[in-house]
ZAMARGU-4260 file (C-alpha; in steps of 0.2 Angstrom, whole numbers, plus 5000, padded with zeros to 4 digits):
<rodrens>
0) 4997/4944/5011 | 4990/4952/4996 | 4973/4958/4994 | 4965/4948/4981 | 4952/4956/4971
5) 4942/4958/4954 | 4946/4976/4947 | 4932/4986/4937 | 4915/4982/4931 | 4906/4977/4916
10) 4903/4989/4903 | 4918/5003/4897 | 4923/5019/4900 | 4907/5029/4897 | 4908/5049/4889
15) 4892/5055/4890 | 4877/5045/4889 | 4888/5028/4882 | 4902/5026/4870 | 4903/5013/4857
20) 4921/5006/4859 | 4934/4998/4847 | 4931/5009/4829 | 4944/5002/4821 | 4942/5015/4806
25) 4944/5029/4817 | 4961/5023/4828 | 4977/5028/4828 | 4987/5044/4829 | 4994/5051/4810
30) 4977/5056/4802 | 4982/5041/4786 | 4983/5029/4797 | 4964/5028/4797 | 4967/5023/4779
35) 4979/5008/4783 | 4967/5002/4797 | 4953/5001/4784 | 4962/4993/4772 | 4969/4981/4781
40) 4951/4976/4787 | 4944/4975/4771 | 4961/4967/4762 | 4972/4975/4747 | 4964/4978/4731
45) 4962/4962/4718 | 4951/4957/4704 | 4952/4944/4690 | 4953/4959/4678 | 4968/4967/4688
50) 4979/4951/4690 | 4994/4948/4701 | 5005/4962/4697 | 5005/4973/4711 | 5018/4988/4706
55) 5015/5005/4710 | 5015/5010/4691 | 5003/4993/4687 | 4991/5000/4701 | 4992/5016/4695
60) 4986/5012/4676 | 4972/5001/4685 | 4968/5016/4696 | 4968/5028/4682 | 4956/5016/4671
65) 4944/5018/4685 | 4947/5001/4696 | 4941/5008/4714 | 4950/4995/4724 | 4965/5000/4714
70) 4961/5020/4719 | 4958/5014/4737 | 4973/5004/4738 | 4983/5018/4729 | 4976/5031/4741
75) 4981/5020/4758 | 4999/5019/4748 | 5003/5039/4749 | 4992/5039/4766 | 5005/5028/4774
80) 5020/5035/4762 | 5023/5015/4758 | 5036/5015/4743 | 5033/5034/4741 | 5034/5048/4746
85) 5020/5053/4758 | 5006/5064/4749 | 4990/5068/4759 | 4982/5078/4745 | 4987/5064/4733
90) 4980/5051/4744 | 4963/5062/4748 | 4959/5061/4728 | 4963/5043/4726 | 4951/5039/4740
95) 4937/5052/4735 | 4937/5045/4717 | 4936/5027/4724 | 4922/5035/4736 | 4911/5042/4723
100) 4913/5027/4715 | 4904/5018/4728 | 4918/5010/4734 | 4909/5007/4754 | 4927/5006/4762
105) 4933/5022/4754 | 4918/5028/4759 | 4919/5024/4777 | 4935/5030/4776 | 4931/5048/4768
110) 4917/5049/4781 | 4931/5048/4794 | 4941/5060/4788 | 4925/5072/4787 | 4920/5069/4804
115) 4938/5070/4811 | 4943/5087/4801 | 4958/5076/4793 | 4967/5083/4777 | 4949/5091/4773
120) 4939/5104/4784 | 4928/5095/4797 | 4911/5094/4791 | 4898/5080/4802 | 4885/5084/4789
125) 4897/5078/4776 | 4904/5064/4789 | 4885/5058/4790 | 4883/5056/4771 | 4898/5046/4766
130) 4895/5033/4782 | 4875/5031/4776 | 4882/5028/4757 | 4894/5015/4763 | 4883/5008/4778
135) 4867/5005/4765 | 4878/4995/4756 | 4879/4984/4770 | 4896/4989/4775 | 4898/4984/4794
140) 4912/4994/4799 | 4901/5012/4793 | 4885/5005/4802 | 4895/5005/4816 | 4903/5022/4812
145) 4885/5029/4807 | 4879/5022/4823 | 4890/5033/4835 | 4885/5050/4827 | 4867/5043/4832
150) 4871/5040/4849 | 4880/5057/4851 | 4868/5066/4840 | 4885/5071/4832 | 4877/5079/4813
155) 4860/5070/4817 | 4850/5071/4829 | 4851/5060/4844 | 4844/5044/4842 | 4848/5028/4853
160) 4834/5019/4842 | 4843/5021/4827 | 4860/5019/4833 | 4853/5003/4840 | 4848/4997/4823
165) 4864/5001/4815 | 4873/4992/4828 | 4862/4976/4827 | 4865/4976/4808 | 4884/4976/4810
170) 4882/4963/4824 | 4874/4953/4814 | 4886/4954/4801 | 4900/4948/4812 | 4909/4965/4815
175) 4917/4960/4833 | 4917/4979/4838 | 4897/4981/4834 | 4895/4963/4844 | 4902/4970/4859
180) 4893/4987/4858 | 4875/4977/4855 | 4880/4968/4870 | 4884/4984/4880 | 4865/4991/4874
185) 4856/4976/4878 | 4866/4976/4896 | 4860/4993/4899 | 4844/4993/4890 | 4850/5009/4878
190) 4839/5009/4861 | 4832/4992/4867 | 4823/4985/4882 | 4835/4978/4894 | 4840/4961/4893
195) 4856/4955/4901 | 4854/4936/4895 | 4854/4944/4875 | 4870/4954/4882 | 4878/4939/4889
200) 4873/4931/4870 | 4883/4947/4859 | 4897/4949/4871 | 4901/4930/4869 | 4900/4930/4849
205) 4912/4946/4851 | 4926/4938/4860 | 4924/4923/4849 | 4928/4939/4834 | 4944/4942/4846
210) 4938/4957/4854 | 4947/4959/4868 | 4938/4971/4881 | 4922/4957/4877 | 4932/4943/4883
215) 4939/4955/4897 | 4920/4957/4901 | 4915/4938/4899 | 4930/4934/4913 | 4923/4946/4923
220) 4905/4938/4921 | 4911/4921/4924 | 4921/4927/4938 | 4909/4936/4949 | 4895/4923/4942
225) 4884/4938/4934 | 4869/4931/4926 | 4877/4913/4925 | 4887/4901/4936 | 4901/4906/4942
230) 4917/4898/4933 | 4934/4902/4937 | 4941/4892/4922 | 4929/4899/4910 | 4935/4915/4918
235) 4952/4910/4916 | 4951/4905/4896 | 4945/4922/4892 | 4956/4933/4902 | 4969/4924/4895
240) 4962/4928/4877 | 4961/4945/4881 | 4978/4946/4889 | 4987/4938/4877 | 4981/4953/4865
245) 4989/4965/4876 | 4972/4968/4886 | 4981/4975/4902 | 4965/4973/4917 | 4964/4956/4909
250) 4982/4953/4912 | 4981/4961/4929 | 4966/4950/4933 | 4974/4933/4927 | 4988/4937/4936
255) 4976/4935/4951 | 4970/4921/4946 | 4987/4912/4946 | 4992/4923/4962 | 4976/4915/4973
260) 4975/4898/4964 | 4958/4901/4957 | 4951/4893/4943 | 4972/4886/4940 | 4985/4880/4951
265) 4992/4893/4959 | 5008/4899/4952 | 5016/4915/4957 | 5029/4915/4944 | 5015/4915/4931
270) 5009/4928/4942 | 5023/4940/4942 | 5024/4937/4923 | 5008/4943/4919 | 5009/4958/4931
275) 5023/4963/4925 | 5016/4964/4907 | 5003/4975/4913 | 5014/4983/4922 | 5026/4989/4909
280) 5008/4996/4899 | 5008/5006/4914 | 4996/4999/4923 | 4998/5005/4941 | 4988/4993/4951
285) 4999/4980/4942 | 5016/4990/4946 | 5012/4991/4964 | 5006/4973/4962 | 5024/4967/4955
290) 5032/4978/4968 | 5025/4969/4983 | 5031/4952/4975 | 5047/4958/4974 | 5048/4965/4990
295) 5042/4948/4998 | 5051/4936/4985 | 5035/4928/4979 | 5038/4922/4962 | 5053/4931/4957
300) 5069/4935/4966 | 5069/4947/4982 | 5074/4962/4975 | 5070/4978/4987 | 5076/4990/4975
305) 5065/4982/4962 | 5050/4984/4973 | 5055/5002/4975 | 5056/5005/4956 | 5039/4999/4954
310) 5032/5008/4968 | 5037/5023/4962 | 5031/5020/4945 | 5014/5016/4955 | 5016/5029/4966
315) 5018/5044/4953 | 5003/5040/4945 | 4993/5042/4960 | 4991/5023/4967 | 4988/5027/4985
320) 4996/5009/4992 | 5011/5011/4981 | 5013/5029/4988 | 5011/5022/5007 | 5024/5009/5002
325) 5036/5019/4995 | 5034/5029/5012 | 5038/5014/5022 | 5055/5011/5010 | 5063/5028/5012
330) 5057/5029/5030 | 5068/5013/5034 | 5082/5014/5019 | 5073/4997/5011 | 5078/4997/4992
335) 5082/5016/4993 | 5092/5026/5003 | 5085/5033/5018 | 5078/5049/5016 | 5064/5055/5030
340) 5059/5068/5020 | 5056/5058/5003 | 5044/5047/5017 | 5036/5061/5022 | 5032/5066/5004
345) 5025/5053/5000 | 5014/5047/5015 | 5007/5064/5014 | 5002/5059/4995 | 4995/5044/5002
350) 4988/5053/5018 | 4978/5066/5008 | 4967/5053/5000 | 4962/5044/5016 | 4978/5030/5020
355) 4973/5031/5037 | 4991/5022/5040 | 5000/5033/5030 | 4990/5048/5040 | 4998/5039/5056
360) 5014/5035/5049 | 5015/5054/5045 | 5008/5060/5063 | 5025/5050/5070 | 5037/5060/5059
365) 5030/5076/5065 | 5030/5070/5081 | 5048/5065/5082 | 5054/5080/5069 | 5060/5067/5057
370) 5060/5072/5037 | 5050/5087/5043 | 5051/5101/5057 | 5046/5094/5074 | 5026/5099/5075
375) 5016/5092/5089 | 5000/5102/5081 | 5001/5094/5064 | 5005/5076/5073 | 4990/5078/5083
380) 4980/5082/5067 | 4986/5067/5057 | 4983/5055/5072 | 4965/5062/5074 | 4962/5060/5054
385) 4969/5042/5056 | 4960/5039/5073 | 4944/5044/5065 | 4945/5030/5053 | 4948/5019/5066
390) 4966/5015/5067 | 4969/5007/5084 | 4987/5013/5084 | 4983/5032/5079 | 4968/5031/5093
395) 4981/5027/5107 | 4993/5039/5100 | 4980/5053/5100 | 4976/5048/5117 | 4994/5050/5122
400) 4994/5067/5114 | 4980/5072/5128 | 4986/5064/5140 | 5004/5073/5140 | 4997/5088/5133
405) 5007/5090/5115 | 4998/5100/5102 | 4984/5103/5112 | 4979/5105/5133 | 4980/5090/5143
410) 4964/5084/5143 | 4962/5067/5152 | 4943/5063/5148 | 4948/5065/5129 | 4963/5053/5132
415) 4952/5039/5140 | 4938/5042/5126 | 4952/5039/5113 | 4960/5025/5123 | 4945/5016/5125
420) 4940/5014/5106 | 4958/5008/5103 | 4955/4995/5117 | 4940/4989/5112 | 4947/4986/5097
425) 4960/4976/5104 | 4976/4987/5105 | 4985/4980/5119 | 4996/4997/5121 | 4980/5005/5122
430) 4973/4993/5134 | 4989/4998/5145 | 4988/5014/5147 | 4969/5012/5152 | 4976/5003/5166
435) 4989/5015/5170 | 4974/5030/5169 | 4964/5021/5181 | 4978/5017/5192 | 4982/5034/5194
440) 4974/5051/5200 | 4974/5061/5185 | 4958/5070/5186 | 4949/5055/5181 | 4940/5042/5196
445) 4954/5030/5202 | 4947/5012/5199 | 4959/4999/5204 | 4948/4985/5197 | 4945/4993/5181
450) 4966/4996/5179 | 4966/4976/5182 | 4954/4971/5169 | 4965/4982/5156 | 4981/4977/5161
455) 4974/4958/5162 | 4968/4962/5142 | 4984/4967/5137 | 4996/4955/5146 | 4985/4942/5140
460) 4990/4947/5122 | 5008/4946/5128 | 5011/4964/5131 | 5026/4964/5143 | 5025/4981/5151
465) 5006/4977/5155 | 5012/4959/5162 | 5024/4971/5171 | 5011/4981/5179 | 4999/4969/5181
470) 5012/4958/5190 | 5014/4973/5201 | 4996/4976/5207 | 4995/4956/5211 | 5009/4959/5222
475) 5002/4975/5230 | 4984/4966/5231 | 4979/4983/5221 | 4963/4981/5212 | 4964/4962/5217
480) 4967/4950/5230 | 4987/4950/5234 | 4996/4935/5227 | 5015/4936/5226 | 5013/4918/5215
485) 5005/4927/5203 | 5014/4943/5204 | 5029/4931/5199 | 5021/4924/5185 | 5018/4940/5177
490) 5034/4946/5180 | 5042/4930/5173 | 5032/4932/5156 | 5037/4951/5154 | 5056/4945/5160
495) 5054/4932/5149 | 5053/4945/5135 | 5068/4956/5141 | 5059/4969/5150 | 5071/4976/5162
500) 5061/4980/5176 | 5052/4964/5178 | 5068/4955/5174 | 5075/4965/5190 | 5057/4962/5201
505) 5059/4943/5198 | 5077/4943/5203 | 5072/4952/5218 | 5059/4940/5224 | 5070/4926/5219
510) 5082/4932/5231 | 5070/4935/5246 | 5060/4919/5240 | 5043/4928/5240 | 5032/4920/5231
515) 5044/4907/5224 | 5055/4897/5230 | 5075/4907/5235 | 5086/4904/5223 | 5101/4916/5222
520) 5109/4910/5208 | 5093/4910/5198 | 5090/4929/5205 | 5109/4933/5198 | 5105/4927/5182
525) 5087/4938/5180 | 5096/4954/5189 | 5112/4954/5177 | 5099/4953/5161 | 5090/4966/5167
530) 5110/4977/5173 | 5116/4972/5155 | 5099/4983/5148 | 5107/4998/5158 | 5094/4996/5173
535) 5106/5003/5186 | 5096/4996/5203 | 5098/4978/5195 | 5118/4984/5192 | 5121/4989/5209
540) 5112/4972/5215 | 5124/4963/5202 | 5139/4971/5214 | 5131/4969/5230 | 5131/4949/5227
545) 5148/4949/5220 | 5154/4959/5235 | 5145/4948/5247 | 5146/4932/5236 | 5128/4929/5235
550) 5124/4915/5224 | 5140/4917/5216 | 5157/4917/5222 | 5164/4935/5230 | 5173/4945/5217
555) 5176/4962/5223 | 5184/4968/5206 | 5166/4962/5198 | 5157/4970/5213 | 5166/4986/5210
560) 5163/4986/5190 | 5144/4985/5192 | 5144/4998/5206 | 5153/5008/5193 | 5142/5005/5181
565) 5126/5009/5191 | 5136/5024/5200 | 5137/5032/5181 | 5121/5031/5181 | 5116/5042/5195
570) 5111/5028/5207 | 5115/5035/5223 | 5118/5018/5234 | 5128/5011/5221 | 5138/5029/5222
575) 5142/5027/5240 | 5144/5010/5239 | 5160/5013/5226 | 5164/5028/5236 | 5167/5013/5251
580) 5176/5003/5239 | 5189/5016/5234 | 5191/5021/5255 | 5198/5003/5258 | 5204/4999/5241
585) 5193/4985/5240 | 5192/4980/5223 | 5199/4994/5215 | 5215/5005/5218 | 5212/5014/5235
590) 5209/5032/5234 | 5203/5043/5245 | 5198/5056/5233 | 5188/5046/5221 | 5181/5038/5236
595) 5175/5056/5243 | 5170/5062/5224 | 5157/5048/5224 | 5151/5052/5242 | 5149/5069/5237
600) 5137/5063/5222 | 5127/5051/5233 | 5126/5065/5245 | 5120/5078/5235 | 5106/5067/5231
605) 5101/5066/5251 | 5110/5049/5254 | 5113/5048/5271 | 5126/5038/5274 | 5135/5045/5260
610) 5134/5063/5270 | 5139/5054/5287 | 5154/5046/5278 | 5158/5063/5269 | 5155/5073/5284
615) 5168/5061/5295 | 5183/5063/5283 | 5180/5083/5282 | 5181/5081/5302 | 5196/5073/5303
620) 5204/5080/5287 | 5206/5063/5278 | 5209/5067/5260 | 5202/5084/5262 | 5209/5100/5272
625) 5199/5097/5291 | 5185/5107/5291 | 5174/5102/5309 | 5160/5115/5302
</rodrens>
């Protein structure tokens, strides 16, 4: 499942006390792009006296005649290098001449240059003076910039009240950035009494003016129902407007809306589209979410390589979930070449930021020596961190480390403490392990009833090992009234999940008719299943049934095959029986040497019948030199 949540709070990236956002006159990288931005805001020079001739020569003539708009446009052209070689000094000359004639946009731009020290020595007092000249003429952008100086106490004494007055004046003239900032001031009570309703009014005006951040904030307001009735459709409308302007947070939120089907029909393809737009702008959360969609094939073609690509981009920016996800992909070789060292690297990055499953997985790598040098102490440390954060799987592993004395001295009480935490959270492995602890004497009080309780909880969750253990308790009457039927029930459930020991036990009771109707054919079926998993005792018994024709037509060759399998696993009875088959040439080619070899193996394990047969052959010199001793 993808986690759906809105990011961010209303308000913006504050530095210091508060920061005015969207200062168009100061945006940009190269110094004279400032002039271009201002020119675009106020329009290019034109007047009835100038006419329509816009050639550079004509522009220069009008500028030299004292036309302020022409002087300003000429400054923009030289500043940008538009049709002429870029010439900052020439640009500054014409800008100053326009400003000195009282052209507000030129005065504002000159203020920007002085504030930033671009093309002139930085002089905050001079910047304030030029801003003030333009602001006194009611030029909203200058009012906005001057307000910023008051807000930060830059070139003037700090004054929130003066900043508010100037921002309000610019906002009332329809200047979008000022409208947005006025909303922030009302919302926070900066320079004015806090008034959330008035804040909403100005944010709405700013949004209607096309200010993307205001549109984004309005989306949050309507999505969360902050001061208004929650309205997903209205949130969608404003986020769409902001997203269309390239606002990456709005693009991210819009993707969530389509993913969730909130305020709009669910559309995973549309969600992927908006995630991609935000991701391509470098938004790490969007990159991660886009990776998830590619991982699962939701709204896009399933593509593990593409998922890994986006996870990596987000992970490199510090996105914790992406770091964890990338670790998983490297561990399992999904979308990338399997690389446990790289998996450990990304797990560590996420683990150090508290991602508990990353801590757990890193612990597993240390315990198993995969991608890192095996280190039980490190494994214990990472398990403990994840366990302390409440991850049941980590609590179970931590308990096992204490029980087995790995990376720490054995401590059964500490093991039980952590197993109980995990068990109470419903972790079936921990419940089964608690059952084992209480059913054995391991420096803790033996309590069969408590063991049955925990085995039952784990068995009810479908854990095959617990189902097998519970069946054993019923079969033996340990901690519960003996009940062969109940034992068979639980063994059958475990057997159906492929648990070999349960399959063997089920086969055994079917052979003997204990707690169930005797059924050799059914018994052979379950014994064979266990045998095919390498269960030596089951292999021996399958061989025995073929040898004796129990539940199946007698077949000594088949019997020998299964006996061989069990004998190869060191099962003494099978070694002895296989020796007998070789001794008499039953199902195999007769070989006294092979018989003696297998009897010797069984005899060395203390199997009496094998010792007797081996002694008999030595006594009579059968296949070996006679040795009565």
